[in-house]
C-alpha positions as CSV (number, residue, x, y, z in Angstrom):
1,X,-11.8,0.9,-0.7
2,X,-12.3,4.4,0.5
3,X,-14.9,4.1,3.2
4,X,-14.1,5.9,6.5
5,X,-12.0,4.0,9.1
6,X,-13.3,3.5,12.6
7,X,-11.2,4.5,15.5
8,X,-9.0,1.7,16.8
9,X,-5.9,1.2,19.0
10,X,-2.6,0.5,17.1
11,X,-1.9,-3.1,16.7
12,X,0.4,-5.0,14.4
13,X,1.3,-8.6,13.6
14,X,4.1,-9.2,14.2
15,X,6.5,-6.4,15.3
16,X,9.7,-6.8,13.4
17,X,11.0,-3.3,13.4
18,X,14.4,-4.4,14.8
19,X,15.1,-6.4,11.7
20,X,13.5,-4.2,9.0
21,X,15.8,-2.3,6.7
22,X,13.1,0.1,5.5
23,X,13.5,3.8,6.1
24,X,10.4,5.6,7.1
25,X,9.0,9.0,8.0
26,X,5.6,9.3,9.7
27,X,4.0,12.7,9.3
28,X,1.2,13.5,11.8
29,X,-1.1,16.5,11.2
30,X,1.1,17.7,8.4
31,X,4.0,19.0,10.4
32,X,5.0,16.9,13.4
33,X,7.3,13.9,12.9
34,X,6.9,10.6,14.7
35,X,8.9,7.3,15.0
36,X,8.7,4.9,12.1
37,X,5.4,3.0,12.2
38,X,4.1,-0.4,11.2
39,X,4.5,0.2,7.5
40,X,8.3,0.5,7.8
41,X,8.3,-2.8,9.8
42,X,6.3,-4.6,7.1
43,X,8.4,-3.4,4.2
44,X,11.5,-5.3,3.1
45,X,15.0,-3.9,3.4
46,X,16.1,-1.0,1.2
47,X,12.6,0.4,0.8
48,X,12.0,4.0,1.7
49,X,8.5,5.0,2.9
50,X,6.6,8.0,4.3
51,X,3.1,8.1,5.8
52,X,0.6,10.8,6.7
53,X,-2.1,10.3,9.4
54,X,-4.9,12.7,10.0
55,X,-4.9,16.0,8.2
56,X,-3.7,16.2,4.5
57,X,-0.1,17.3,3.9
58,X,0.1,20.5,1.9
59,X,3.0,20.7,-0.6
60,X,3.7,22.4,-3.9
61,X,2.6,20.6,-7.1
62,X,4.4,20.7,-10.4
63,X,2.4,22.7,-13.0
64,X,1.5,19.6,-14.9
65,X,0.2,17.9,-11.8
66,X,-1.8,21.0,-10.8
67,X,-3.4,21.0,-14.3
68,X,-4.2,17.3,-14.0
69,X,-6.0,17.5,-10.7
70,X,-7.5,21.0,-11.1
71,X,-11.1,19.8,-11.9
72,X,-11.2,17.0,-9.4
73,X,-13.1,17.0,-6.1
74,X,-11.5,18.7,-3.1
75,X,-11.0,15.4,-1.4
76,X,-9.3,13.9,-4.5
77,X,-7.1,17.0,-4.7
78,X,-6.0,16.6,-1.1
79,X,-5.2,12.9,-1.6
80,X,-3.2,13.7,-4.7
81,X,-1.3,16.5,-3.2
82,X,-0.5,14.5,0.0
83,X,0.7,11.5,-2.0
84,X,2.9,13.6,-4.3
85,X,4.4,15.4,-1.3
86,X,5.3,12.2,0.4
87,X,6.6,10.7,-2.8
88,X,9.0,13.6,-3.4
89,X,10.3,13.2,0.2
90,X,11.2,9.5,-0.2
91,X,12.5,10.0,-3.8
92,X,14.8,12.6,-2.4
93,X,16.2,10.0,-0.1
94,X,17.1,8.0,-3.3
95,X,18.8,11.0,-4.7
96,X,16.1,12.0,-7.2
97,X,15.3,15.8,-7.7
98,X,11.7,17.0,-7.5
99,X,9.7,16.3,-10.6
100,X,6.1,15.6,-11.8
101,X,4.5,12.3,-10.9
102,X,1.6,12.0,-13.2
103,X,-0.6,8.9,-13.4
104,X,0.2,6.4,-16.1
105,X,-1.8,3.5,-17.5
106,X,-4.0,2.1,-14.8
107,X,-3.6,5.2,-12.6
108,X,-0.3,4.4,-10.9
109,X,2.3,7.1,-10.8
110,X,4.9,7.2,-13.5
111,X,8.1,6.8,-11.4
112,X,11.5,8.1,-12.5
113,X,13.7,5.6,-14.3
114,X,15.2,3.1,-12.0
115,X,12.5,3.5,-9.3
116,X,9.8,1.1,-8.2
117,X,7.1,2.6,-6.0
118,X,3.5,2.5,-4.8
119,X,1.1,4.9,-3.3
120,X,-2.0,4.2,-1.2
121,X,-4.6,6.2,0.7
122,X,-7.8,5.7,2.6
123,X,-9.7,8.0,4.9
124,X,-7.3,9.8,7.1
125,X,-4.2,8.0,5.8
126,X,-1.8,8.3,2.9
127,X,1.5,6.4,2.3
128,X,4.2,6.0,-0.3
129,X,7.0,3.5,-0.6
130,X,9.8,3.5,-3.2
131,X,13.0,1.6,-3.9
132,X,15.5,1.1,-6.7
133,X,14.7,-1.4,-9.3
134,X,18.0,-3.1,-8.7
135,X,16.5,-4.1,-5.3
136,X,12.9,-4.9,-6.3
137,X,11.3,-4.9,-9.7
138,X,8.0,-3.7,-8.4
139,X,6.2,-2.8,-5.1
140,X,2.6,-2.8,-4.0
141,X,1.2,-1.3,-0.8
142,X,-2.4,-1.0,0.2
143,X,-4.3,0.6,3.1
144,X,-7.9,-0.1,4.1
145,X,-10.0,0.7,7.2
146,X,-9.3,-2.1,9.7
147,X,-12.9,-3.3,9.8
148,X,-14.9,-6.0,7.9
149,X,-15.7,-5.4,4.3
150,X,-19.1,-4.2,3.2
151,X,-21.6,-7.0,2.7
152,X,-21.1,-8.9,-0.5
153,X,-17.6,-7.7,-1.4
154,X,-15.9,-10.9,-0.1
155,X,-18.1,-13.0,-2.4
156,X,-16.8,-10.9,-5.4
157,X,-13.1,-11.0,-4.6
158,X,-12.6,-14.3,-2.7
159,X,-12.8,-17.8,-4.0
160,X,-14.7,-20.5,-2.1
161,X,-11.4,-21.9,-0.9
162,X,-10.2,-18.5,0.3
163,X,-13.4,-17.9,2.2
164,X,-13.1,-21.4,3.8
165,X,-9.6,-20.6,5.0
166,X,-10.6,-17.3,6.4
167,X,-13.4,-18.9,8.4
168,X,-10.7,-21.2,10.1
169,X,-8.6,-18.2,11.3
170,X,-9.0,-17.0,14.9
171,X,-12.3,-15.2,15.2
172,X,-12.0,-11.5,16.1
173,X,-8.2,-11.4,15.8
174,X,-8.4,-9.2,12.7
175,X,-10.9,-8.3,10.0
176,X,-9.7,-11.3,7.9
177,X,-11.9,-10.5,4.9
178,X,-10.3,-7.1,4.6
179,X,-6.8,-8.5,5.0
180,X,-7.5,-10.8,2.1
181,X,-8.9,-7.9,0.0
182,X,-6.0,-5.6,0.8
183,X,-3.4,-8.3,0.1
184,X,-4.9,-8.8,-3.3
185,X,-4.9,-5.1,-4.0
186,X,-1.2,-4.9,-3.0
187,X,-0.4,-7.9,-5.3
188,X,-2.3,-6.3,-8.2
189,X,-0.4,-3.0,-7.7
190,X,2.9,-4.8,-7.8
191,X,2.2,-6.9,-10.9
192,X,0.1,-4.6,-13.1
193,X,3.0,-2.2,-14.0
194,X,4.9,-5.2,-15.3
195,X,2.1,-6.8,-17.3
196,X,-0.2,-3.9,-18.1
197,X,-3.0,-6.5,-18.0
198,X,-6.1,-5.9,-15.9
199,X,-6.6,-8.9,-13.6
200,X,-9.8,-9.6,-11.5
201,X,-9.0,-9.8,-7.8
202,X,-10.7,-13.1,-7.7
203,X,-8.1,-14.6,-9.9
204,X,-5.3,-13.6,-7.6
205,X,-5.0,-16.4,-5.0
206,X,-4.1,-15.4,-1.4
207,X,-3.6,-17.4,1.7
208,X,-3.7,-15.2,4.9
209,X,-1.9,-16.2,8.0
210,X,-2.4,-14.9,11.5
211,X,1.4,-14.3,11.9
212,X,1.2,-11.2,9.8
213,X,2.1,-12.8,6.4
214,X,0.3,-14.0,3.4
215,X,1.2,-16.0,0.3
216,X,0.0,-14.9,-3.1
217,X,-0.1,-16.3,-6.6
218,X,-0.8,-14.1,-9.6
219,X,-2.0,-15.7,-12.8
220,X,0.5,-13.7,-14.9
221,X,3.6,-14.3,-12.6
222,X,5.2,-17.7,-11.9
223,X,5.3,-19.2,-8.4
224,X,4.1,-18.0,-5.0
225,X,5.5,-15.2,-3.1
226,X,5.0,-13.9,0.5
227,X,3.7,-10.5,1.5
228,X,3.0,-9.0,4.9
229,X,0.2,-7.3,6.7
230,X,-0.4,-5.3,9.9
231,X,-2.7,-2.8,11.6
232,X,-1.7,0.7,12.7
233,X,-4.1,3.3,14.3
234,X,-7.2,1.7,12.7
235,X,-5.6,1.3,9.3
236,X,-4.9,-2.2,7.8
237,X,-1.7,-2.3,5.7
238,X,-0.4,-4.8,3.3
239,X,2.9,-4.9,1.3
240,X,4.1,-7.1,-1.5
241,X,7.4,-6.8,-3.3
242,X,8.8,-8.5,-6.4
243,X,12.6,-9.0,-6.5
244,X,14.4,-8.7,-9.9
245,X,14.2,-12.4,-10.5
246,X,10.4,-12.6,-9.7
């Protein structure tokens, strides 16, 4: 989803920054740095992340990246450039030199060997998370405006059982339909690089909990695994990681 986010005060559920092992860098207005945000708290240990709120981050592109994005819209070029700038920052923390990050099958970046990563962006926000594949086989992060989905979207992506469970959650505590949608997006992003199989979001089963977690089952991966969600400055964030055994 790429609709504009509405202003909101930062909230998160729950705050576990003290126990998170993620390394984060939050970039505000392209230059100033700020303390690690909600995304870092949501991510599991040994995952590096960087975020940009507000204005796009300007950074140099590799010639092949510049050629790839040259004919796209100004907004898409800004998103692409910001995402690659953040990605190179966190890849450097893993010891990887700067290099091109071109989209592969399905549009996800082609990460260096031994790296699992994910990029997400919505209006006014871009983030990247990376880790070594010895820690996690794959990652998925997603960002959406922290407000209800447009009319009709929930019926397309949610099952009857999921909609029933959402209706039982505390009213007004969070845009539960968007949490469900975003969680499914994060799961899709984590699994697709491993299967290369397009999967309708309605076939990914998610149970959202008000404690900031969700449980997900993907039709092409065994078992159920837990992801996390939170809200930061009007942006709803979800994360999902697959360990080497899952």
